C-alpha positions as CSV (number, residue, x, y, z in Angstrom):
1,M,92.5,9.7,52.6
2,K,89.7,7.1,52.5
3,K,87.2,9.8,53.9
4,F,88.3,12.0,51.2
5,L,87.7,9.3,48.3
6,L,84.5,8.5,49.8
7,T,83.4,12.0,49.8
8,L,84.4,12.3,46.1
9,C,82.6,9.3,45.3
10,I,79.3,10.3,47.2
11,M,79.3,14.0,46.0
12,P,78.0,13.5,42.5
13,F,75.1,11.2,43.6
14,F,74.2,14.0,46.3
15,V,74.2,16.6,43.6
16,W,72.2,14.6,41.2
17,S,69.8,13.6,43.8
18,Q,69.1,17.2,44.8
19,E,68.5,18.3,41.3
20,N,66.2,15.6,40.6
21,K,64.2,15.7,44.0
22,T,60.4,15.6,43.3
23,L,58.8,18.7,44.7
24,E,55.2,18.9,46.0
25,P,52.5,20.1,43.1
26,K,52.3,23.6,44.3
27,L,52.3,26.7,42.1
28,E,55.1,28.2,44.2
29,N,57.5,25.3,43.1
30,I,57.0,26.4,39.4
31,A,56.9,30.2,39.8
32,W,60.1,30.5,37.7
33,I,58.1,30.1,34.7
34,A,56.5,33.6,35.1
35,G,57.8,36.4,32.9
36,S,57.8,37.4,29.3
37,W,59.4,35.0,27.0
38,H,60.4,34.9,23.2
39,G,61.5,32.6,21.0
40,E,60.9,30.8,17.3
41,A,59.2,27.8,16.5
42,F,56.9,26.7,13.6
43,G,59.0,28.8,11.1
44,G,58.0,32.0,13.0
45,I,58.4,34.3,16.2
46,T,56.7,32.9,19.3
47,E,55.8,35.1,22.5
48,E,54.6,33.5,25.7
49,I,53.8,35.7,28.7
50,W,53.3,33.8,32.2
51,S,51.9,35.5,35.3
52,E,53.1,35.0,39.0
53,P,51.1,32.6,40.8
54,S,47.9,34.1,42.4
55,G,44.4,33.0,43.0
56,G,45.4,29.4,42.7
57,S,46.6,29.5,39.2
58,M,49.0,30.9,36.7
59,M,48.0,32.4,33.4
60,A,49.5,32.9,30.0
61,T,49.1,34.2,26.6
62,F,50.9,32.9,23.4
63,K,51.2,34.0,20.1
64,L,52.9,32.8,16.8
65,I,53.7,35.3,14.0
66,N,54.3,34.3,10.6
67,D,55.7,36.7,7.9
68,G,54.6,39.5,10.1
69,K,51.2,38.3,10.7
70,V,49.6,36.3,13.7
71,S,48.9,32.7,12.9
72,F,47.2,31.8,16.1
73,Y,46.9,32.5,19.9
74,E,46.6,30.4,22.9
75,I,45.3,31.2,26.3
76,E,46.8,28.8,29.0
77,V,46.4,28.4,32.9
78,I,47.9,26.2,35.2
79,R,45.6,25.4,38.0
80,E,45.7,23.8,41.6
81,V,43.1,21.2,41.6
82,E,42.6,18.5,44.1
83,N,46.2,18.5,45.5
84,T,47.7,18.5,41.9
85,L,48.4,20.8,39.0
86,I,46.7,20.8,35.6
87,L,47.7,22.8,32.5
88,Q,44.6,23.8,30.3
89,L,44.5,25.8,27.2
90,K,42.6,27.1,24.5
91,H,43.5,28.0,20.7
92,F,42.3,30.8,18.8
93,G,42.8,31.9,15.2
94,P,43.9,35.3,14.4
95,D,40.5,36.6,14.3
96,L,39.8,35.1,17.8
97,K,37.6,32.5,16.7
98,G,38.2,29.3,19.0
99,W,39.5,26.1,17.7
100,E,38.2,24.0,20.5
101,T,34.1,24.1,21.2
102,K,32.9,26.5,23.8
103,D,33.4,24.1,26.7
104,E,36.2,22.1,25.5
105,T,39.9,22.6,26.7
106,V,43.1,20.9,26.1
107,D,44.2,19.4,29.3
108,F,47.8,18.4,30.5
109,P,47.7,16.7,33.7
110,L,50.8,17.0,36.1
111,K,53.0,14.0,36.2
112,E,56.0,15.6,38.3
113,I,57.9,18.6,39.2
114,T,61.6,18.7,40.1
115,E,63.8,21.7,40.7
116,D,64.4,22.8,37.1
117,K,61.6,20.6,35.6
118,V,57.9,20.7,35.2
119,V,56.4,17.5,33.6
120,F,52.9,17.2,32.2
121,E,51.4,14.6,30.0
122,G,52.5,16.0,26.7
123,M,54.0,19.2,27.5
124,T,57.4,19.8,29.7
125,F,59.0,23.1,31.0
126,E,62.8,22.9,31.6
127,K,64.5,25.8,33.3
128,I,68.0,26.2,31.7
129,S,68.7,29.5,33.6
130,A,66.7,32.5,35.2
131,N,66.4,33.9,31.9
132,E,66.2,30.9,29.8
133,M,63.7,27.8,29.3
134,N,62.7,25.1,26.9
135,I,59.2,23.9,26.5
136,Y,58.8,20.6,24.9
137,V,55.1,19.9,23.4
138,D,53.8,16.6,22.0
139,I,51.9,17.3,18.9
140,K,49.7,14.7,17.2
141,N,49.9,14.6,13.4
142,D,47.1,13.7,11.0
143,D,48.5,10.2,10.6
144,G,48.4,9.6,14.5
145,S,52.1,10.1,15.0
146,V,53.4,12.2,17.7
147,E,56.2,14.9,17.1
148,T,57.6,16.8,20.1
149,V,58.3,20.5,19.2
150,K,60.9,22.3,21.3
151,F,60.6,25.8,22.1
152,N,63.6,27.7,23.3
153,Y,62.6,30.7,25.3
154,K,64.6,33.8,26.6
155,K,63.2,36.7,28.6
């Protein structure tokens, strides 16, 4: 009976620790991000398409559609750099004119990877299931405050 009670007490901790175990900063540990994802944000329809890991990177395109017209695009990459990962992106208007200067990127250094989460500084990917994920993006407002926007995506 004591062993049974001890097992009942330890089991939730074991399951929790396995779910929150930090993984190595390798693309194969975040391959679940790959796919064609669709959702809603910023009052419109969003589409984000991530490639499988290859050549030391994953790449994505993002599109926001409001009132039947493209508001903006993004090109994103997650690259293996010096034993870690970095997410970098560039924004483009509907006419493909870049928001950032020619050599400028918006960079999100990796903080940690767990079984169901990839945390970059300012952007987090959360696996809900094989066909659903949330992405949380910190967006700086004009007044300097930061708002976290949630993108719920389904394949």
